[in-house]
C-alpha positions in Angstrom: 11.4 47.6 8.7 9.6 46.6 5.5 8.6 43.0 5.0 9.0 41.5 1.5 5.7 40.9 -0.2 5.1 37.3 -1.1 4.4 36.6 -4.7 0.9 35.4 -5.5 0.8 31.6 -6.0 -1.7 30.8 -8.8 -4.0 27.8 -8.6 -5.7 25.8 -11.3 -9.1 27.2 -10.2 -7.9 30.8 -10.7 -6.4 30.0 -14.0 -9.6 28.3 -15.2 -11.6 31.4 -14.3 -9.6 33.6 -16.7 -11.2 34.5 -20.1 -10.4 32.2 -23.0 -8.2 34.2 -25.3 -6.3 31.4 -27.2 -3.2 31.8 -24.9 -1.8 28.7 -23.2 -1.8 29.2 -19.5 0.2 26.9 -17.3 1.2 27.0 -13.7 4.7 26.1 -12.6 5.3 26.2 -8.8 2.5 28.8 -8.5 3.8 31.1 -11.3 1.4 31.7 -14.1 3.1 31.1 -17.5 1.3 32.6 -20.4 2.2 31.7 -24.0 0.6 33.1 -27.2 -1.1 30.8 -29.7 1.6 29.0 -31.7 2.5 29.8 -35.3 1.9 27.6 -38.4 5.4 26.0 -38.4 5.0 25.1 -34.8 1.5 23.6 -35.4 2.7 21.6 -38.5 5.6 20.2 -36.4 3.3 19.1 -33.6 0.9 17.5 -36.2 3.8 15.5 -37.8 4.9 14.3 -34.4 1.3 13.3 -33.5 0.9 11.3 -36.7 4.1 9.5 -36.2 3.4 8.6 -32.6 -0.3 7.8 -32.9 0.2 4.6 -34.9 3.2 3.4 -32.8 1.4 3.9 -29.5 -1.8 2.2 -30.7 0.0 -0.8 -32.2 2.1 -1.4 -29.0 -0.8 -0.6 -26.7 1.3 1.6 -24.4 -1.3 4.3 -23.8 -2.8 7.4 -25.5 -1.3 10.3 -27.4 -2.8 13.7 -26.5 -2.4 17.2 -28.0 -2.4 20.5 -26.3 -4.4 21.9 -24.8 -4.5 19.1 -22.3 -3.6 19.6 -18.6 -1.2 17.5 -16.6 -2.0 18.3 -13.0 0.6 17.5 -10.3 -1.0 19.9 -7.7 -3.3 22.9 -7.7 -0.1 25.1 -8.1 1.5 22.9 -10.8 -0.3 22.4 -14.1 1.5 22.1 -17.5 0.2 21.7 -21.0 2.9 20.1 -23.2 2.4 20.3 -26.9 2.0 16.6 -27.1 2.1 13.8 -24.5 1.7 10.1 -24.1 0.0 8.8 -21.0 -0.1 5.2 -19.9 -3.9 4.9 -20.1 -6.6 4.1 -22.6 -8.5 7.0 -24.0 -11.7 5.8 -22.4 -10.0 6.2 -19.0 -9.1 9.9 -19.5 -11.0 12.9 -18.4 -10.3 16.6 -18.9 -6.9 16.4 -17.2 -4.2 13.9 -16.5 -3.7 13.5 -12.7 -2.6 9.9 -12.8 -0.6 8.2 -10.1 2.1 7.5 -12.6 4.0 10.1 -14.6 3.3 10.6 -18.3 5.3 8.2 -20.5 6.5 11.0 -22.8 6.0 14.8 -23.0 7.0 16.9 -26.0 7.6 20.6 -25.8 8.0 22.3 -29.2 10.2 25.4 -28.7 8.8 28.8 -29.8 10.5 32.2 -29.5 8.2 33.0 -26.5 8.9 29.7 -24.8 12.6 29.0 -25.5 13.9 30.0 -22.0 11.1 28.3 -20.1 11.3 25.1 -22.2 15.0 24.7 -21.8 15.2 25.8 -18.1 12.2 25.7 -15.8 10.1 23.0 -17.5 13.2 20.9 -18.4 14.3 21.0 -14.8 10.9 20.0 -13.6 10.6 17.1 -16.0 14.2 15.9 -15.3 13.4 15.8 -11.6 11.4 12.6 -12.3 8.0 14.0 -13.0 7.9 12.4 -16.4 9.5 9.3 -17.8 10.9 11.2 -20.8 10.7 14.6 -22.3 11.6 15.7 -25.8 12.4 19.4 -26.4 11.9 19.9 -30.2 13.7 22.9 -31.5 12.8 24.0 -35.0 15.5 26.8 -35.0 18.2 24.4 -34.1 16.7 21.5 -36.0 17.3 19.2 -33.1 15.5 17.2 -30.4 16.9 17.2 -26.9 15.9 14.2 -24.9 15.6 14.6 -21.1 15.4 11.6 -18.9 15.5 11.6 -15.1 18.9 10.7 -13.7 20.8 11.0 -17.0 22.5 13.7 -19.0 20.5 15.3 -21.8 21.1 14.1 -25.3 20.7 16.1 -28.5 19.7 14.4 -31.8 19.8 15.9 -35.2 19.3 12.9 -37.6 17.5 10.0 -35.9 16.0 9.4 -32.5 14.9 6.0 -31.1 12.5 5.7 -28.2 11.9 2.4 -26.4 9.0 2.9 -24.0 8.1 0.2 -21.5 5.8 -2.4 -23.0 6.8 -1.9 -26.6 8.6 -4.8 -28.4 10.4 -2.6 -30.9 11.6 1.0 -30.6 9.9 4.0 -32.2 12.3 5.6 -34.7 12.0 9.3 -35.6 13.7 10.7 -38.7 14.5 14.1 -37.5 15.7 15.4 -40.8 12.3 14.5 -42.4 10.4 15.9 -39.3 11.9 19.4 -40.0 11.8 19.2 -43.8 10.1 22.0 -45.7 9.5 23.9 -42.4 11.0 27.4 -42.0 13.4 27.9 -39.1 11.7 29.6 -36.2 
């Protein structure tokens, strides 16, 4: 009787030994996820989100905003690189990777054609399980932001989104229409 062959469980050390070819390599429960370099509209969207969040996070002293590639390490078999994230630490406390004892305050995944299924399923489910405080799935094709919070139903926003992180006196307000303006649908 034949025994099923166990799938290889990738580790961060194996991933880091691969050649640098501008592809994003993440590991989710031991599975290696490979995504090609993002296109121009994706990059512009990430840049707009970064500019909007940088000032807010700095003024309210709630942490640091980081752009991909930057690893969040939960275990040797679980390493993700969201497009943008906010961690509850000063920049001077950060190293090459976030492996903090508290989850990231916010992760943002910008959907690409090659990442759509993964962003809305496997990554969304992982984040919703309490591994981050909040996740935004930003979808250029749908022109919407899906907010994922542990223990609550997902919410979709198409005009305005408010975010009230712990430690901030006033909420962050994102004009979603302006965020997507002049960008071609993916």
